[in-house]
C-alpha positions, 0 to 999 in steps of 0.5 A: 793792436798787433795779436794772437801768434806765439813767436820762436826763435829764428831757425838758422838756414843752412844753404844759400842761393843768389836771387835775381832781382824781382821781377814786376808784376800787374799790381791789379792781381793781388786781391787786397782782402784784409789779411791777417799776418805777423812778423816772424821775426818779432823784433830779433834778427832775420836768421843766417841765409843758407842754401838750403833754404827756398819756398815750399808751396803746399798746395790742396784741392778736393773734389775737382782738384786733379783738373786743377792739380795738372793745368797748375804743374803744366804752366810752372818752369822746369827749372822752379826755385821752390818745392810743392807738396801737393795734399788733396783728399783722397779715399783712404781705402784704395790706392792712388794713382794720382803720382802717375797721372801727374807725372804726365803734365811736368817735367818736374819729378813728381814722387809720392811722399813718404816717411823722412823725405826731405823736400827738395827745390824743384821736385813735386811731392804728393801725399799717399792715402791713409796718412796725416802729413807735416812737416819740421826742418824740411822733412816730411813726417807721415803718421797714420790717419786719425781714426776720430770720427770728425771730419778729416782736415789734411790741407789744414794740418799740413799748411800750420806745420809748414807755416811753424816750420819755414814761417816767411817762405811758406806758400800756401796755394787753396785749390777746387774742393768742397767744405772747407778744408784749408782756411785756417791753414792759411790763415797760419802761414799769413800770421808767419808773413808767407805769401797765399793763394786760392783759385777763382772760384770762377775756375772752380770745378768745386768753388767750397774751399776756394770761397771758404779760404777768401772769407778767411780773409788770409788770401792776397791772390784770387786767380785760376790755375795758369795765373797762379803758376805764373805768380808762383814763378814770379815770386820765387824767385823775389828775394823777400822769400829768399834765405833770409825771409827778410825785405828784398833790400834793407836799404829801399826802406831805410833811405826814405824814412819820409815815404816811410813817416807818410805812409804810417801817417796815411795808416794813423788817418785811415784807421786812428792807429800810431803804428809809431808805438809798435816794433819798428821791424815789424813794420819793416817786413809788413812794408816789404811784403806788401811791396812784394805782393805789388810788384813795387820795389821801393817805398816812395813807389808805394806810398804813389800806389797807396795814394792812388788806390785808397782801399789798399791802405786798409789792407796795409792796416790788416796786414800789421794787425795779427788777428790770428788765433784759435780756440785753446792755443797753448792747452796747458796754460787753460790747465794753469787757469782752472789748476791755479787761477779760478780756484783763488779767484771763486775763493775770494770773490765776495758773495754776489760779485761778479767774476771779471775777466778782460782779454785784450787784443781778443782778435775775432774772439775765438781766446775770449769764447775758449778763457769763458767755456774753461770757467764754465767746465770749472765752476761745473754745476755751479756756474748758474750761481757765479755771475761771469763778466767777461770783456773782449777788446781789440783795435780792429773793428772787423774782428771785434764784429765777427767776434759777436757773431761767434760765428766760425767755420767747421774747422774748428773741430780741429782745436775743439773737442767733440764734447765742448762743440755739443755743449757750448756750440750749434750748427748753423748753415754747415758752421759753428756758433757759439751757444746765446747762453755763452755769448751773453756772457762776453762784452765785445768792444773796440778798444786801443790799449794805447791810448783808451782808458783802461778797464778796472776791477778785473780778477784776470787779464789775458793778454797773450802775444800783443806786448812782443808787437809794441815798442818798449815804451809802450810795452811799459804803459800797457803794462801800468794799464794792467796793473791799474786795472787788476784788483788786489789780488788780481792775476794776468796771464801773457805769452810764453815770450812775453814778460813783465820786466820793466814792472817786475817789482810790481807782480810776483810769478804764479807760474814762471813756465805759462807766464801767469803773475799776480798783482803787488799791491803798491802805493805807487800810482801810474800815469795812465794818460796818453799825453804822459806817454808822448812826452816819453816818447818825444824824449826817448825818440822813435826807435829808442829802447830805453831812456837815459838816467841823466836826461831831463827829469820826470814827473812829480811822481817820479820826483817822489820816488826818488826821494822816497828811495834816498831816505830809505837808503840812508835811515831804513835799517838794511834787510833781505826778504826771504821765502818760507824755504829762506831763499832771498827773494830781494835786498834792502839796503846795504846788507855786506856787513851782515850777508855774504856769499858762501864759497862753492856753488852760487846760493841765495839761502839767508842761512848760507849766505849768513855772517859767522854768529847770525846763522843761530839766531836766525834759524831761531827767529826765523823758526819763532816768526813762524811758530807765533806768526808774530814778529820776533826780535833779538837784540845785541847780538854779537858777530864777527866782522873785520876781525872783530865783533859787532853788536847786531839787533835782529828783528823777523817780520812774518809777511803774506804776498798777494798770492796767499804766499807767506814771506819773511822780512829780516831786517838787520840793526847795527847797535853803535859801539860805546862812546869813550869815557862811558862806562866801557872806558872807566872799566880800564881801571877797575881791576882785571877781574871786574873789567871780565864781566861783560865777557862772562855776561856775553858768554852767557848769552850766547850759552843761553842762546846756544841752549834755547837753539839746541831746546828747540831742535830737540823739541823738533826732533822729538815731535818729527819721532812723534810724527814718524812714529804715528805715521809708521803705525798709519802705514801699518794700519794701512798696509793691512787695510790694503791687504783686506782691499786686494782681496776685496779687489780679487773677488771683485775681478772674478765678478767683474770678468764675469760682467765683462762676459754678459757685458760682451754677449749684451754688446754682441747682441747690441751690435746686431741690433744696431747693424738692423737698425741701421739697415732699416734706417737705410731702407728708410731713407731710400725709400723717402728718397725715392717716393715721390709723394710728399710725406710728413711724419709727426710725433705725438707733441706735433713736432716733426719727425721726417719729411720726403725731399718732395714734402720739402718741395711742396709744403716749403720745409728746410731741414732746420725745420726738424723737431719744430712744431707744425703749428709755427711753419708756415706751409706752402698750402694755406693750412691753418687748422693742420695741427687740430686736425692732428691732434683730432686724429690722434684722439680719435684713431680715425683717418681725415682727408680734405682737399687743399690748395696751395698758392700755385692754385694746384689742388691737394688730396691731404689724408692725415692718418695715425702714426702706429708703433708695433704694440698697436699704440698711437703716437703721432701722424702721417700726413700724405698729400695727393697731387689731384689737380689733374683728376679735378679738372677732368671732373670739372670738365665732365661736369661742365658738359653735363650740364647742356646735354641734360639741358638737351635731353630734358627738351626732349618730349620722349621720357628717357631714363638711364639705368646703371648695372644694377638697373636703378634709376641713375636719372630721368628726363623732365618729360619721364616725370611728367608722362608718368606723374613721378618725382626725382626723389621716388625715382632716381637711384630706385630698381626700376621695377620697383618704380611706381607700383611695381609697373616696371616688373615686367618678364619680359622687359627683364629678359630683354635688358639682363640680355643688353648687359650680357650682349651689349647690344640694344632692343627696339621698339619693346612693346608693354601693356600693362593696366596697373596703378597709375599707369592704366591700360598704357600701351609703350613702345621702349627702346634700348642702347647700352652707353660706352664703359671702361669697365663693367661696374659702370655700364649703363642703359638708356631707355627710351619709352614712347607712349602709344596708346593712342596709336595702337587705340587708332589702328585698332578703332577703339574710341580715344579717352576723353 
């Protein structure tokens, strides 16, 4: 069903302007995005034309907007037929030179807007910085920018006011910018029948705002700025945007009914919705709007266009279905629900029974979720004990799908308070999603009020601004559906422009201003079948709003109702239904013999309308019925009638309405006069004194009634005096208590002043602390942003507190991972036991190191160290990763090069040895071990002077080796002879060379030892051993 807009009375324009014929434009420029519009007239006549009525274009932009503004304005003609208002996100602390810059791009006057400035055609108005701007009656209003910390949405704010002010003559344009400002404003403009544009994301310097606008489904054209200017020029001359805001001409729509009917049949075939049941003025305006967008002048041409472009049938259908709404629209209505409706529902609810709410025409779900939220707020702590079932229905499957997800742009912060956002929503990729606990209370389904079976046993039905789009016959069926679906008692909330008109007898008013009604119990059964609706429509004919009472008879239920009416009018006593204040609510039967209008101001008060002789008895009977809460009957009362007196029996029956209000049914039954020949006629033959006996009896009865009436008044006065006396005593006591309370308040005031001074001091300290914390936080953020080392900080429970941007890249972390346990996240490097390592570090207060490899084959040195607080308490861990791929590669290369070198050295017959800076053996060749008969275990890492039995502890050798380190030069053919240990009578020739080094700690000496004992003995002529 059409939904969600509160219509207003048509605003009279003030100046008529001739408009040339529409200029056709290429039909492929319209995007055909699903639209969400609603008629601005809602069945009313279009506002009279006037020369002051012209379109106004609201153009919004943010980052990159200057270039887009300049390009758009440079392509607009000087004789533009519309006004232009530019809204740009500006720095609130600096003056703007946007007016000066843009004035160079166009010959139209460009001025900075001021408060009270009237918008004129052919002029450009720039919103100044640090203000919030709206428009009313064509006049711009500026107000200081709100101090709220929430997002500033000046474009949405202005476009909404523009839609409310000029309605179908509003044009919305969204250009380059980030975030989503403007999307809600475009939806409001399209709801009023205006035209909407968005810059093509490909041409936008920043495409956030244009993409958000297109995603809202409210954009008619997606074009670059130059093309937008061309379309503005074309549609600015079109009669649709002219003074009357109606179709280009009523004739093309009225003179081709066959094409119109064929279009409606196409819509029915594609969507299953019979739009012949909708208000036909709405259909006409929507058809005219789509024809204007596509540059088509006749219904026949538009029909051919739809046949050639089947996707546009869906676009037209979405244009006819007004699925525009917002959260907590008309807050007063929700306050009435919390103040009057919800308490009654909860009070009458049986134990364990759910509170059932139905929101037909819920569109994309904003109103349904608003109802759940205010109900949860009303229930408070008892919400968990009260089951809630909310049914949101709509004919649009697209809208229902979006309602189920519960995801809305950040612009809803304009309508939803920060407290409600924190409690009922979660942030999701820059948008707001209704929390799962709230979504689980709602059931969304596609449902057509015109044809589908209704729900039942509902405590509350909220259907605002749906009936205004329906023909009267369908309105009556929908209201019958609501009456059937409600419990007894149940409540119905309609839009401010809607009533229960045709079914007023079946609903009582709870709040007239906000259109809240309560169901009245009735024995009538409504025929809710679609067949009966079709039969009624056939009798009325398409477009008729009422049915002739002299037409063919209705169904069996109508016949029975007519029989009941005739019987009641002929045989039931006359009467009235009054409320507690004796105001007449309803007349039953012929009451003129007993009641007549009182002279003076018109009134329906029963006591003022009572005929002479009834007033006193009526007052007494009603008062008695009120006190006893039981029927009161007064017989043979004399009233003055037609110059004589008539006898009447009066009966007052107390009753309660569906909203528990007390009412009274007052019945009048006329006593027939005595027949001729009866006792009364025979009395004339008796003496005159005997004939006066009945008169005296009547006088005595009237006197007794008068005494009873006076006695009741006296009792009431005495009771009132006693109550006043008691009230006076209570007031005196209250006065003394107030005086005592005043003294206590004076004392409390002094104490509060003292506390206030202390709080002021504490506040200053806290502000100083906050400034320091803010500075530290800024330093930490900048440090994290500047450090290229992956760092992760975990809490004591293993959840992520912070991480550097580099850690996000290396470990595949995203902002949503903050607060999640580290063990639940699959990190880039494979670290299955990282959580256990962190626990071990916290328990032992030690540092853990290891090397890990990521998926790209790179090696990292992982270090986990305890996170220590200022008081030396361990409250988590700090994880750092260092890329050691290059270092590890060098080590591997050095290791790979060392193995062949050692093989070569081991094959040399001369014993070789490498000494480090401390003269310890770093390495020795195999020949060395074989020559001196030692093992690697007893040689490596040993001082050269301690090898064996100390045979290398030669003073000359010490000096020579020391000189190698000091002078960095080697020595040659150092001859050593000794005869100790296993080295006996051996002569050795030593050669030493220093090895290249990077620093002194890594200096080494290569020592070659040549065994020349045999040669020396031969030279001396000594015999060789063995």
